[in-house]
C-alpha positions, 0 to 999 in steps of 0.5 A: 430124524432117524426111522424107528427100527422095528423087527429084525435087522436087514441081513446083507448076506441076503441082500435085504433092503426093506421097502418102507415107502407107501407111494412105491407100494401103491404104484406096485399094486396099481401096476399089477392091477390087483383085484379082489379075485386075485391070488398074489405071490410075493417074493421076499416080503421083508417086514410086510408093508407090501404084504399088508397092502396086497391082503387089503385088495387081493383074495389071497397072498402067498409069500415066499421068504427064506429068512426064518426071522422074517417068517416069524415076524410076519406070522406075528404081525400079519396073522390072516387066513388069506395069507400063506407064508412059505419059508423057502429059497425062491430059487428052489420053489416048485412052482408047478406043485404050488400053483398048477391048479390055480393058475394064472396067478400074479407076482408082486415082489421086491427082488434081492438085487444079487439074484434078480436075473435067476429069479426072473429066469425061473419065473419065465420058465414057468410062465404059463402059471403067471398072468403078470410079474410086477417086480422092483429091480435095480434101475440098471437091470430094468433098463437092460430088460426093456432095452431096444436094439441100438443102445448100450443096454441092449444085450442077452438079458433084453433078448432073453426076457423080451423073447418070453414076455412083454415088458413095461417100465414103471415108477423109479424108486429112490434109495430112501424108499428102503431100509437100509437104503441101497446105493442105487435107484430101483424101478418097477417093471411089469412082465406079461408072459407071452402065450408063445415065444416071440420067434418060432426058431428052436429056443436052444439054437436061437440062444446059442446064436444070440450068445455067440453074437453078444459074446463078441459084441465089440466085433461085427456080427460076422466076426462074432459068429465066425469066432464061434465056429458054428458052420459045417465048413472046414476052412475059416475063409469058407465059413466067412464067405458063407456067413456073409451070404447068410447075413445078406439073405436076411437083410443084415450087413456083415458090418453090423454090431450085435446090439443093433439086431432085433429079436425078430431078426435074430430069429430069422438069422437062426432059421437061415443058419440052421441048414449050415450048422455043424452036425454036432451042434444040431444034435446037441441042441435037439437034445436040449429041446426035448 
């Protein structure tokens, strides 16, 4: 039997897939450990099934919704003094302005697939404001975020998220839990921001090294870094020899693939490479760190 359509129809241009499964809602609340003292931020509340459940357990809910149709629908459906609905693009939200006096808050959200990574990046950039992030994302993205070294899913996204947050996987959610159903499975994922990044190396320099390695992930780590022309050496042969020495100094094999190297080891590699990098790179990265 077809589900009865209520409220505005989903907009494909906004990546809308409205959650309708109560089991998924309960799993999200349990993973977020929502309690009566919590201020919850929900991104993309849609038709409000998760919003209503959050209101039943939390102190207050702030819902960020870009679609004016959905804002109007939610205001009529869930009128409550403990609910604040903000009509704004989540990628433009000033998180500091909203929550600097109320941190840390919890985020619970069913994220649009097409902007999942930018949203997570923005949230982790303001991680001191957040106690935890419980997110429904595409299952493939959840696997990439949580991936360990050595697997095909491990890459820049894995490093970027785990560098700033602890990661926990949750319930796998089938397409039928949403309306309209997406073409892929979703999964709950919990991110708990770290009080400090996982490694001590300067972040801009660290990510330059990581990006250089994964840009050529089919190559060995030596050849990938050599292609990035990072070292202050005039000749390629000299660079190759120096890179081999640096890799050996941090117990990495020149023949290793980038996806086999842990975040901590990339931190060691960054520190070891630092004294040998081109001066223009060091100046540029120092400016980014300010």
